[in-house]
C-alpha positions as CSV (number, residue, x, y, z in Angstrom):
1,M,161.8,79.7,134.5
2,K,158.9,77.4,135.3
3,T,155.7,79.0,136.6
4,V,152.7,77.0,137.8
5,I,149.2,78.3,137.4
6,T,146.4,76.5,139.3
7,S,143.7,75.4,136.9
8,S,140.3,73.9,136.8
9,G,141.1,71.9,133.7
10,N,143.8,70.6,131.4
11,K,143.6,73.1,128.6
12,V,144.6,76.7,128.2
13,D,141.0,77.8,127.9
14,A,140.2,76.3,131.4
15,K,139.3,78.6,134.2
16,F,141.9,79.7,136.8
17,D,141.4,77.8,140.1
18,L,141.7,79.9,143.2
19,R,142.8,76.8,145.3
20,F,146.4,75.8,145.6
21,G,146.5,72.4,147.3
22,R,143.2,71.3,146.0
23,A,143.3,72.7,142.5
24,A,142.3,70.1,139.9
25,W,145.2,70.7,137.6
26,F,148.5,72.6,137.4
27,C,149.5,74.4,134.2
28,V,153.3,74.4,134.1
29,F,154.5,77.3,131.9
30,D,158.1,77.6,130.9
31,D,158.8,81.2,129.9
32,T,162.2,80.2,128.4
33,T,160.8,77.7,125.9
34,G,157.1,78.8,125.8
35,N,156.2,75.2,126.6
36,V,152.8,74.6,128.4
37,E,152.2,71.3,130.2
38,F,149.3,70.2,132.4
39,I,149.7,68.0,135.4
40,E,146.8,66.5,137.3
41,N,146.9,67.3,141.0
42,E,147.0,63.9,142.8
43,N,146.4,65.7,146.1
44,A,143.2,67.4,145.1
45,N,141.1,65.0,147.1
46,A,143.5,64.3,149.9
47,G,142.0,64.0,153.4
48,N,144.4,66.5,154.8
49,G,147.9,67.9,154.1
50,A,147.0,68.7,150.5
51,G,148.9,72.0,150.6
52,T,152.0,70.5,152.0
53,K,152.0,67.6,149.6
54,T,151.4,69.9,146.7
55,S,154.2,72.2,147.8
56,E,156.5,69.2,147.8
57,K,155.4,68.4,144.2
58,M,156.3,72.0,143.2
59,V,159.8,71.5,144.6
60,E,160.1,68.3,142.6
61,L,159.1,70.1,139.4
62,D,161.7,72.8,140.0
63,V,159.0,75.5,139.9
64,K,160.2,79.1,140.6
65,K,156.8,80.8,140.8
66,I,153.2,79.7,141.5
67,I,150.1,81.7,140.7
68,S,147.0,80.8,142.7
69,G,144.2,82.4,144.7
70,D,145.4,81.3,148.2
71,F,148.1,79.4,150.0
72,G,147.7,77.8,153.4
73,P,150.2,78.6,156.2
74,K,152.1,75.2,155.9
75,A,152.3,75.5,152.1
76,K,153.6,79.1,152.4
77,D,156.3,78.1,154.9
78,L,157.5,75.2,152.7
79,L,157.4,77.3,149.5
80,E,159.3,80.2,151.2
81,K,161.9,77.7,152.4
82,F,162.6,76.8,148.8
83,D,162.5,80.4,147.5
84,I,159.4,79.7,145.3
85,Q,157.5,83.0,144.6
86,M,153.8,83.0,145.4
87,V,151.5,85.3,143.4
88,I,147.9,85.7,144.5
89,I,145.2,86.5,142.1
90,Q,141.6,86.7,143.3
91,N,139.8,86.6,140.0
92,D,138.5,83.2,139.0
93,E,137.1,84.6,135.8
94,Y,140.5,84.5,134.2
95,S,141.4,81.6,131.9
96,I,144.8,80.0,131.9
97,S,145.6,81.6,128.6
98,D,144.7,85.1,130.1
99,I,147.2,84.6,132.8
100,I,149.9,83.3,130.5
101,A,149.4,86.4,128.3
102,K,150.0,88.6,131.3
103,I,153.2,86.7,132.2
104,K,154.6,87.2,128.7
């Protein structure tokens, strides 16, 4: 299963980003293979609709779970429609590797 973790950078030692639609990067963790991939968020600086556009990207990536600090109402609606689980963590002191360790 693919899980996305919102990230401030493109390495596992990067800090967790509390923002969903405007996160700088997405860490895609596949718990079946253990593969970790980073994808730059092309919507991070969008004028508006970043959450919706980012939600659409998650559907394209066939993600089943997203870990972030917050989700806007439109993003939530779209993610719920596609049965994508949303997990909220409010601690921006975590690194991506910290969160991956908790998933395992």
